[in-house]
C-alpha distance (Angstrom), angle and dihedral (degrees) to the residues before:
residue distance angle dihedral
M1 . . .
S2 3.81 . .
V3 3.78 120.3 .
V4 3.82 113.2 -110.6
T5 3.79 121.0 -141.9
V6 3.80 117.5 -172.7
I7 3.81 116.7 -163.8
I8 3.79 116.9 -162.1
G9 3.80 106.5 -153.4
G10 3.79 135.1 29.6
G11 3.79 105.2 -138.7
I12 3.79 122.7 118.1
G13 3.82 90.7 -76.1
G14 3.80 95.7 52.7
F15 3.79 93.3 41.2
T16 3.82 91.6 50.3
V17 3.81 90.9 52.9
A18 3.81 89.4 53.8
K19 3.80 95.0 45.2
E20 3.80 96.1 46.3
L21 3.80 93.7 41.5
R22 3.78 92.1 52.1
E23 3.81 89.2 58.4
L24 3.81 92.8 45.1
Q25 3.82 96.6 43.4
P26 3.83 110.0 28.2
E27 3.80 92.8 178.8
A28 3.81 98.2 45.9
L29 3.79 120.6 115.9
I30 3.81 108.8 -125.2
K31 3.78 125.9 -170.7
I32 3.82 127.8 -179.5
I33 3.80 116.3 -161.4
D34 3.80 117.1 -167.3
P35 3.81 132.2 150.0
E36 3.81 89.4 -131.8
G37 3.79 94.3 51.3
T38 3.80 120.6 -144.6
P39 3.83 112.9 44.1
Y40 3.79 114.7 -102.4
D41 3.79 140.6 178.5
R42 3.82 116.8 -97.9
P43 3.84 106.7 -170.1
P44 3.84 93.4 78.8
L45 3.82 91.3 58.2
S46 3.82 93.5 82.8
K47 3.79 93.8 41.5
E48 3.81 126.6 23.0
V49 3.81 97.4 16.2
L50 3.80 93.8 46.7
A51 3.80 89.2 46.0
G52 3.81 91.2 51.7
T53 3.81 95.6 -120.6
R54 3.79 92.9 111.5
D55 3.79 130.7 39.9
F56 3.79 129.5 -132.8
S57 3.81 88.9 -119.2
D58 3.80 89.5 61.7
L59 3.82 96.7 61.2
G60 3.81 101.5 85.7
F61 3.80 116.6 123.8
I62 3.77 89.6 -136.9
A63 3.80 140.0 2.0
Q64 3.80 111.8 -64.9
E65 3.81 89.8 -122.1
W66 3.80 90.7 65.3
F67 3.80 92.9 75.3
Q68 3.78 93.8 54.8
D69 3.80 94.2 39.2
N70 3.80 90.6 52.2
S71 3.81 96.9 39.8
V72 3.79 94.2 -118.0
E73 3.79 106.7 148.8
V74 3.80 118.0 -147.1
L75 3.79 118.5 -160.9
E76 3.80 120.0 -167.9
D77 3.77 98.3 -143.3
L78 3.79 142.8 97.7
V79 3.79 124.9 -106.9
I80 3.81 107.6 -131.8
Q81 3.80 102.4 168.6
I82 3.79 138.8 28.0
N83 3.78 128.1 -168.1
G84 3.79 104.8 -157.1
D85 3.81 94.2 -173.2
Q86 3.80 95.5 50.9
K87 3.83 92.0 33.1
T88 3.78 96.2 -129.5
V89 3.78 135.1 134.4
T90 3.80 125.2 -154.2
T91 3.79 123.3 -155.5
R92 3.77 132.9 -148.2
G93 3.80 87.0 -109.8
G94 3.80 89.8 62.1
E95 3.80 98.9 -107.1
K96 3.80 121.4 135.9
F97 3.79 124.0 -155.2
S98 3.78 132.4 -173.9
Y99 3.78 121.5 -137.9
D100 3.79 140.3 -171.8
N101 3.79 93.3 -164.0
L102 3.79 127.0 25.4
V103 3.80 127.2 -163.1
F104 3.78 124.4 -164.4
A105 3.81 109.4 -149.6
V106 3.78 93.6 152.8
G107 3.80 98.2 134.6
G108 3.78 118.3 -161.7
E109 3.77 144.4 -76.2
P110 3.81 124.6 -111.4
R111 3.79 108.5 -89.1
R112 3.81 112.3 -114.3
G113 3.79 106.0 169.9
A114 3.80 123.9 -166.9
T115 3.82 100.0 -67.2
T116 3.80 113.7 131.8
G117 3.80 110.6 -95.3
F118 3.79 96.8 13.1
D119 3.79 89.6 106.0
N120 3.80 98.8 55.8
E121 3.82 113.2 -0.7
V122 3.79 100.2 64.2
M123 3.77 140.2 64.3
V124 3.79 124.5 -127.7
L125 3.80 130.4 -160.8
R126 3.79 118.7 -134.7
T127 3.82 109.8 105.6
K128 3.79 141.1 37.2
D129 3.80 90.3 -98.3
D130 3.82 90.5 52.3
T131 3.78 89.7 51.4
Q132 3.79 93.2 49.5
R133 3.81 92.0 52.2
L134 3.79 91.3 50.1
K135 3.79 91.3 44.0
D136 3.80 90.7 54.2
A137 3.81 88.9 54.4
C138 3.80 95.9 47.8
V139 3.78 99.3 83.5
P140 3.82 122.0 145.3
G141 3.79 109.4 -76.7
C142 3.79 95.1 22.1
H143 3.79 121.1 136.2
I144 3.80 114.8 -139.7
G145 3.79 123.3 -171.0
I146 3.79 113.9 -151.1
I147 3.79 119.7 -164.4
G148 3.80 109.2 -158.7
A149 3.81 125.1 37.8
G150 3.79 98.7 -150.3
L151 3.78 125.0 115.4
I152 3.82 98.0 -61.4
G153 3.80 94.9 40.1
A154 3.79 91.8 50.9
E155 3.80 93.1 45.9
V156 3.79 92.3 51.2
A157 3.81 91.7 46.1
S158 3.79 89.0 55.1
T159 3.81 92.7 47.0
V160 3.81 94.3 47.9
R161 3.82 90.4 51.7
S162 3.80 89.9 51.1
L163 3.81 88.2 54.4
G164 3.80 92.8 54.1
G165 3.79 98.0 -100.8
D166 3.78 130.9 131.2
V167 3.79 120.4 -120.1
T168 3.78 134.7 -157.2
L169 3.81 109.3 -167.9
I170 3.81 117.1 -162.2
D171 3.80 128.1 -169.1
P172 3.82 134.6 151.3
M173 3.81 90.8 -133.0
P174 3.82 119.6 77.0
V175 3.83 90.7 -139.8
S176 3.79 126.6 17.4
L177 3.82 131.3 -146.5
I178 3.82 97.8 29.7
P179 3.84 91.8 133.7
A180 3.81 90.4 49.8
V181 3.81 103.0 43.2
G182 3.78 106.6 11.8
E183 3.78 128.7 -105.2
E184 3.81 98.1 -78.4
I185 3.81 97.4 52.6
A186 3.81 91.4 38.7
H187 3.81 91.9 56.5
R188 3.79 91.9 47.4
L189 3.79 91.1 51.1
H190 3.80 91.9 45.8
D191 3.81 91.6 53.7
L192 3.81 89.1 60.5
H193 3.81 90.2 72.7
Q194 3.79 93.4 64.0
E195 3.80 92.1 39.8
H196 3.81 89.1 58.1
G197 3.77 97.9 45.0
V198 3.80 100.4 -99.3
E199 3.79 115.6 145.5
F200 3.80 109.6 -133.8
I201 3.79 121.3 -161.1
Q202 3.77 121.2 -172.4
G203 3.76 107.6 -148.4
M204 3.77 147.8 96.2
T205 3.79 115.4 -88.8
S206 3.80 109.7 -128.3
G207 3.80 99.3 -177.6
V208 3.80 149.9 -15.7
E209 3.80 123.6 -146.4
S210 3.79 138.6 168.8
V211 3.80 117.8 -106.6
G212 3.78 107.1 -175.2
N213 3.79 105.5 -57.1
K214 3.81 91.9 -21.8
K215 3.80 135.1 78.4
R216 3.78 124.2 -125.5
I217 3.81 117.2 -150.5
S218 3.79 116.5 -158.6
I219 3.80 114.8 -153.6
D220 3.79 125.6 -171.2
G221 3.80 110.2 -110.9
H222 3.80 93.8 4.4
D223 3.80 139.1 84.6
D224 3.79 116.4 -92.9
V225 3.79 116.8 -94.3
V226 3.81 121.8 -141.1
V227 3.81 116.7 -154.0
D228 3.80 139.7 160.8
E229 3.80 96.1 -114.0
V230 3.80 138.3 -1.8
L231 3.79 125.9 -137.3
L232 3.81 117.7 -161.1
C233 3.83 114.9 -148.8
I234 3.81 108.0 167.0
G235 3.79 100.0 129.1
I236 3.78 134.2 -89.4
T237 3.78 137.4 -75.4
P238 3.82 113.8 -136.0
N239 3.79 115.6 -116.4
E240 3.81 103.3 -114.0
A241 3.80 105.7 147.8
L242 3.80 96.6 92.7
A243 3.80 91.7 45.0
K244 3.80 92.8 49.0
S245 3.82 90.5 49.8
I246 3.81 89.8 67.3
G247 3.79 96.7 40.5
L248 3.79 101.8 -97.3
E249 3.79 112.4 155.9
C250 3.81 113.0 -111.2
D251 3.79 135.9 179.9
N252 3.82 111.0 165.5
G253 3.77 85.8 -34.0
I254 3.80 139.1 15.5
L255 3.80 105.8 -69.7
V256 3.81 115.1 -122.0
D257 3.79 138.7 169.8
E258 3.82 127.5 -125.9
E259 3.82 89.1 -75.2
Q260 3.83 90.9 52.5
R261 3.78 89.3 -112.3
T262 3.82 117.9 147.7
N263 3.80 125.8 -143.7
H264 3.81 85.7 -82.0
E265 3.80 111.0 78.5
S266 3.81 95.7 -138.5
I267 3.82 97.9 43.4
W268 3.81 128.7 80.4
A269 3.83 133.5 -179.9
V270 3.80 130.1 -154.4
G271 3.78 140.0 174.8
D272 3.79 129.5 16.0
C273 3.81 93.1 -12.4
A274 3.82 95.1 56.1
R275 3.80 129.7 84.9
L276 3.78 124.9 -171.3
R277 3.77 119.5 -123.8
K278 3.80 108.4 -165.7
S279 3.77 122.8 -138.1
D280 3.82 90.0 -99.7
G281 3.81 90.5 56.1
T282 3.80 97.9 -106.7
L283 3.79 117.2 135.6
E284 3.78 124.3 -131.8
R285 3.78 120.6 -149.1
R286 3.78 115.5 -98.6
H287 3.78 116.0 -96.0
E288 3.80 109.9 -135.2
H289 3.79 96.9 -173.3
W290 3.78 133.9 112.4
D291 3.79 96.4 -121.3
S292 3.79 93.5 48.6
A293 3.80 90.6 54.2
L294 3.81 89.8 49.1
Q295 3.81 92.7 51.7
E296 3.79 91.5 45.6
G297 3.80 90.9 49.6
R298 3.79 90.7 52.7
A299 3.82 91.8 48.6
A300 3.80 91.3 50.3
A301 3.80 92.6 49.9
Y302 3.79 92.1 52.5
S303 3.80 90.4 46.9
I304 3.80 91.8 51.1
A305 3.80 89.0 50.1
S306 3.84 90.2 47.9
K307 3.78 91.7 -122.2
P308 3.82 128.6 130.9
A309 3.77 108.6 -97.3
P310 3.80 121.9 -127.4
G311 3.79 114.9 -105.4
R312 3.77 117.7 -85.4
S313 3.78 125.1 -120.7
A314 3.78 125.9 -131.8
P315 3.83 114.0 -79.1
W316 3.80 112.7 -84.9
F317 3.80 134.6 -172.5
W318 3.77 139.3 169.4
S319 3.79 139.2 -164.2
D320 3.80 138.2 -178.9
R321 3.79 131.8 -145.7
Y322 3.80 134.4 158.8
G323 3.80 91.5 -7.1
V324 3.81 92.0 -53.2
H325 3.80 121.2 121.2
V326 3.80 116.4 -152.6
E327 3.80 125.6 -171.3
G328 3.76 135.7 179.6
T329 3.79 136.6 -173.7
G330 3.77 135.6 -174.8
S331 3.80 118.2 -1.8
M332 3.79 129.7 -44.6
T333 3.80 93.3 -172.4
E334 3.80 103.7 60.3
E335 3.78 118.6 108.0
G336 3.79 109.5 -79.2
T337 3.80 145.4 82.4
T338 3.80 128.4 -63.2
Y339 3.80 120.1 -132.8
L340 3.78 125.8 -170.5
R341 3.80 129.2 -147.1
P342 3.84 110.8 -163.4
D343 3.79 128.2 -148.9
A344 3.80 124.6 -121.6
E345 3.81 90.5 -78.1
G346 3.80 94.7 48.9
R347 3.81 95.6 -104.8
P348 3.83 121.1 135.0
E349 3.79 108.6 -88.3
V350 3.81 107.0 155.7
V351 3.80 126.3 20.7
F352 3.81 122.2 -166.0
R353 3.80 131.0 -163.8
V354 3.82 111.1 -152.0
S355 3.79 128.7 -172.3
K356 3.81 126.2 -130.8
D357 3.81 89.9 -97.9
N358 3.82 90.9 51.4
K359 3.80 97.5 -104.9
L360 3.77 116.0 143.2
L361 3.80 111.4 -112.7
G362 3.79 101.6 175.8
A363 3.77 146.0 -20.4
A364 3.80 139.4 -163.4
A365 3.78 129.5 -166.5
Y366 3.77 139.6 -163.3
S367 3.84 107.2 -137.2
N368 3.80 94.1 -28.6
S369 3.80 111.0 112.9
M370 3.80 93.4 164.5
A371 3.81 90.4 61.4
I372 3.80 91.4 54.5
R373 3.79 92.9 47.4
A374 3.81 88.8 54.3
A375 3.81 92.7 43.9
R376 3.79 92.3 50.5
R377 3.79 89.8 52.3
M378 3.81 90.5 50.9
I379 3.79 90.9 51.7
D380 3.79 93.8 46.8
R381 3.81 92.5 48.7
E382 3.81 93.4 41.5
I383 3.79 89.8 -129.8
V384 3.79 116.6 -176.0
V385 3.80 105.5 -122.1
D386 3.77 134.4 -155.6
P387 3.83 106.6 -131.8
E388 3.80 91.4 -153.8
K389 3.80 90.1 59.2
L390 3.80 92.0 44.7
V391 3.80 91.7 59.8
D392 3.82 96.2 39.9
P393 3.83 108.2 100.0
T394 3.82 90.2 -157.5
V395 3.82 91.5 62.9
H396 3.80 115.3 84.9
L397 3.79 108.7 -129.0
K398 3.80 90.1 -150.4
K399 3.79 89.0 67.5
L400 3.79 91.4 52.3
A401 3.79 89.9 55.2
R402 3.78 94.9 58.8
């Protein structure tokens, strides 16, 4: 009898498990259950799809025929109950399925917190439906308030401006993304908001309420702001309820080992909902990035197939705003020294974090993807670097990565 693997969730993590597992176990029965149906790519939602340059139908990870050709069943439904002893899942539609292996790829929900109005007066951006609602509001001349100036907030601010709308961007921090890209790159990215006509307000939002057909945002220490719609972008909360219901250990994410296996031997977790617990018991922070979910999905598939997984690469992420492409790899917060490589005009272009023993820990770049590819290779290979060469614009980083 064929082994059955049920994957709950169709993001990049869940899809990667299915794709890799199909190659590793040609005869396995694989089922993906997701309320949105066929797996699709989410990063374009805040950029190309919102801008209207890309259609919802163009977001699939792979041609639709692949699922049928590779006998990967996709069910558009929501898992509402799991019986860990009997190894069954039950869906909202009333169907019950047995499994040998179960994968949680359930992601997270937009964080709302307890602030007045965050529960019902704001929009969030996580799904196609969310994007369509925001898209309908982003007409020329609109005024959108965005709470949270992280990656998604900044991307949406850029997109709304390109559509002819006004934006007020609100965040309690004076500059966002410093832990992710370093202070120099973060400041350069932050300055783009003002350069492109976005009003930035540093402050804590204390409430959002409807005033006629408008929304009023109350900000501590600042005048209220009245806008057409409000988008909340303050991160996500991992979906843990279903995992907790069957006794999986959770702590701001479903706890997993290096193979993405939970405390239950036949259950794995990948993507935004998963959090690594190292062999010494220490917990890493959750990685809420596309590439991390892909690498975790691959590791889970190999674990399910009882095969040694390929080595993982350093964490990597990207974002786009105002025509600028930013990338980061590794960690910019570990103990070490920061080194800056300037561009031709002397502005910060690539920032490196280097350890005491001259190993590269992390890097971030302003519109320089080649630098990040080289930096990621240096991190993966644990190459000893010369900081003077890292910051010298005449030295090709590709050579340093060999």
